[in-house]
Phi, psi and omega in degrees: 000143180260133180298132178085000181243156175305133183297349178290342180272122183284321185198175181303322179298313179301320180295306184299312181291326181292313182288330177297313179295318181300315184288310191271318186263323180273000174065027176274057186297323179298340179292350175299334177290341178259317185273346175243128181302148183300325181252023179307139172251122176250118178252122170234164178302336184274338188188173169235126182235135177241134177097144184281344181295316178295327180290324177298315180298316181294323179296315178297320180296319179296315181291331175294324181280325182233073189294339181258022184298132176237143180235109183261120182282115180273321182197152172227114176255131187214164174211158176296148183265016184312138010277359176286158172287165174084206187210164173245123179246150169236110185245152184239127181240142168252124186249143172234146181193157172246130180281089192262336186223160180292152180181210184297335180268009175096197180297146183299134180259347184064014180282144174270128188245149172223126180201165182250159171227138171238133184217134171261126182231129170266123185238132176202154179055040176062031179207154172283124186251344184202142184210145171231125189224135174235121178252143180280074181298326181299320179298318181298310183297313183293321179291340174276356179093012182269172174251135188299311182295313182295319180296319181293321177298318178294322178299317178302317179295317182292335178273003175109007178098177186302325183282323187265343188294160176293128184272138178297159179292134168221161178305327180293335181263002182294154175240142182291144175229177185286335186269123178234012181290167180241003177119207181234172176277116185205125177295326180293317177295320177300320181295314180294316178298321179295320177299313181296320178295321178299315178299315182288343172271012178068021174263077185286353174293345178296335183292303178294337179282331189248340180266145167299136181301333180259026185301146173259131189235140182225115190235174177305158186074015183055041178273137179235136183209171178225146173097156186291334178297322180292321176297317179300317181297315182295307186292323178294320179297322179289310184293325180296332179287334181227063189293336181253008180289153179272127177265138180217135171267123182262329182203138177215141176205153181227163181208149175225088189258061173059251186297335181278343177077192184276120180225158179214154175230130179230128172257130189216173177211158168237129181227121180160189186282148171278082189242021179217159174281128180185225188294340185243027170073212186302128178301136181245347185078001180298138175284123186239150168234121180249115174267127180229150172229135179234129168251144178214147175243139184245148177227194184292342180249018177110203181293119186254335176218134179231139175230111179236133177232139163227162178257102185289334177290325177293326177291316178297325179297317178298318180297313183294318180294320182288325185270350181075015182274052182243000000 
């Protein structure tokens, strides 16, 4: 039993997966007033939202647009939040849905969607009190048949134009929350953070040295690949687009839970100008903030599975707003 939580929850994994299913699949949307703190701050690359009332409205809108949405919990990596009560979890979801009704994604396309979400949640007193979430928006748009830049430009217009539209998350727009921890002591988390720092320092040789040659990789746009060459292509394309941006690790934690093996979760960011050719095309000089979360599993030959998400539509929104190409 966890202190401060309903005794029906066995552990943090049971709690996170349980409340997710209750809210989204069992339609207990009103339970957000209980399971989400009244002053909760949710940061995603697309926005910063405070308070559970706005989250209830957004949840209903999403379910109205995607009524058959399912959220399958793939993993929950967690650590104690000491000296605070409760815990910090980083959970990974695979989502399926049919775009059946009009909404934020436009007229219904009837397309069947598959995409991932990675979210860090600070939980205490039987509620989520602080959250950082990255959804694979690019996968949703592309699977509907859209173009990322064009869809984002249309979103800005539908939100009222450059001045009125919802602004993407940046450190300057952040709101303070109760959780200020940096994670736990873990050799596995240290290893993943070290790999990411090596990549961001342009030492791409760290990939063949640290990854299993047969690694399975899961990236934005719901792309799946195998092998170190594919890892090199993704990370080089991202870093090349922002070669002078500042890389920062905000949170890292690791776990070795018997049958699940050695796993780690790292939340990180890139902040700086879009001053290079890479994943986002012609350099624009736009100041960008990229929020990323990476999960990784390790085996006897190194990193064997990687899950990394960024929200490419939020990046395009920053580019379009800064460059005036709206």
